[in-house]
C-alpha positions in Angstrom: 0.0 0.0 0.0 1.6 3.3 -1.1 1.2 6.6 0.6 -1.6 8.5 -1.2 -0.3 12.0 -0.9 3.1 13.4 -1.3 5.0 15.1 1.5 3.6 18.4 0.4 1.4 20.7 2.4 -2.2 20.1 1.4 -4.2 23.3 2.1 -6.8 23.5 -0.7 -7.5 19.8 -0.7 -8.0 19.9 3.0 -10.5 22.8 2.7 -12.4 21.1 -0.1 -12.7 17.6 1.5 -13.0 19.0 5.0 -15.8 21.3 3.8 -17.6 18.4 2.2 -17.3 16.3 5.3 -18.6 19.3 7.3 -21.7 19.6 5.1 -22.3 15.8 5.6 -21.9 16.4 9.4 -24.4 19.3 9.1 -26.9 16.9 7.4 -26.3 14.3 10.1 -26.8 16.9 12.9 -30.1 18.0 11.3 -31.3 14.4 11.1 -30.3 13.7 14.7 -31.2 17.0 16.4 -34.0 18.4 14.2 -35.9 21.2 15.8 -33.6 21.6 18.8 -31.1 24.2 17.7 -29.2 21.9 15.4 -27.9 24.8 13.3 -25.5 26.1 16.0 -24.1 22.7 16.6 -23.9 22.0 12.8 -22.1 25.2 12.0 -19.7 24.6 14.8 -18.9 21.2 13.3 -17.8 22.5 9.9 -14.6 24.2 11.0 -13.9 21.3 13.3 -14.1 18.8 10.4 -11.9 21.0 8.2 -9.4 21.1 11.0 -9.3 17.4 11.6 -9.2 16.7 7.8 -6.2 19.2 7.5 -4.4 17.2 10.2 -5.2 13.9 8.5 -4.1 15.0 5.1 -0.8 16.5 6.3 0.6 13.8 8.4 3.1 12.8 5.7 4.2 16.4 5.3 4.7 16.8 9.1 6.6 13.5 9.4 8.9 14.5 6.6 10.6 17.0 8.9 11.8 14.1 11.1 14.6 11.9 9.7 13.5 8.9 11.7 13.2 5.4 10.2 9.6 4.9 11.4 8.2 8.1 9.9 8.0 6.4 6.4 6.2 3.3 7.8 2.7 3.1 6.5 1.5 1.5 9.7 2.7 4.5 11.7 0.9 6.9 9.3 -2.3 4.8 9.4 -2.1 4.7 13.2 -1.8 8.4 13.5 -4.7 8.9 11.1 -6.8 6.5 13.2 -6.0 8.5 16.3 -6.9 11.7 14.6 -10.2 10.2 13.4 -11.0 8.9 17.0 -10.3 12.3 18.5 -12.6 13.9 15.9 -15.3 11.4 16.8 -14.9 12.2 20.5 -15.1 15.9 19.7 -18.3 15.4 17.8 -19.8 13.3 20.5 -18.7 15.7 23.2 -20.1 18.7 21.4 -23.5 17.0 21.1 -23.4 16.0 24.7 -22.5 19.5 25.9 -25.4 20.9 24.0 -27.6 18.8 26.3 -29.7 17.6 23.4 -30.5 14.1 22.1 -27.0 14.0 20.6 -25.8 12.3 17.4 -26.1 8.7 16.6 -22.9 6.7 16.9 -23.2 5.6 13.3 -23.2 9.2 12.1 -20.2 10.0 14.3 -18.4 6.9 13.1 -19.0 7.8 9.4 -17.5 11.2 9.9 -14.5 9.6 11.6 -14.0 7.2 8.7 -14.4 10.0 6.2 -11.6 12.0 8.0 -9.5 8.9 8.0 -9.9 8.1 4.3 -9.7 11.8 3.1 -6.1 11.6 1.9 -6.8 8.4 0.1 -9.9 9.8 -1.6 -8.2 13.0 -2.7 -6.5 11.6 -5.8 -9.9 10.3 -7.1 -11.7 13.5 -6.2 -9.1 15.7 -7.8 -9.6 14.1 -11.2 -13.0 15.7 -11.3 -11.9 19.2 -10.3 -10.4 22.0 -12.5 -6.6 22.3 -12.4 -6.8 25.5 -10.4 -8.2 23.6 -7.4 -5.7 20.8 -7.4 
């Protein structure tokens, strides 16, 4: 399994994919907390998903600064991405719990975590449909 993204800083891709994941999160929040002030929670989730997607997509770039043998190991990179996805899931669950509302379903939270995890691997496929100016 090869690393999907080069060791380059991925800003625009993180914004595009993170924004898309944020919109999906907004849809999930509306479904789970409809009629209970879901818009405030949902709009709060968009910057958070962009942030976690940015971290997930730039792990290779960050590790490229360290000249250690394990930084090129795909299992280390996958492990870090998994931790980032789990932290994102915890953040989403905590925000829903703090709101004191019904909260989000675990399945929706898990889907967002998986999307954040796979974002760097999905980018090469998504980029083929975008104009060159956004790649």
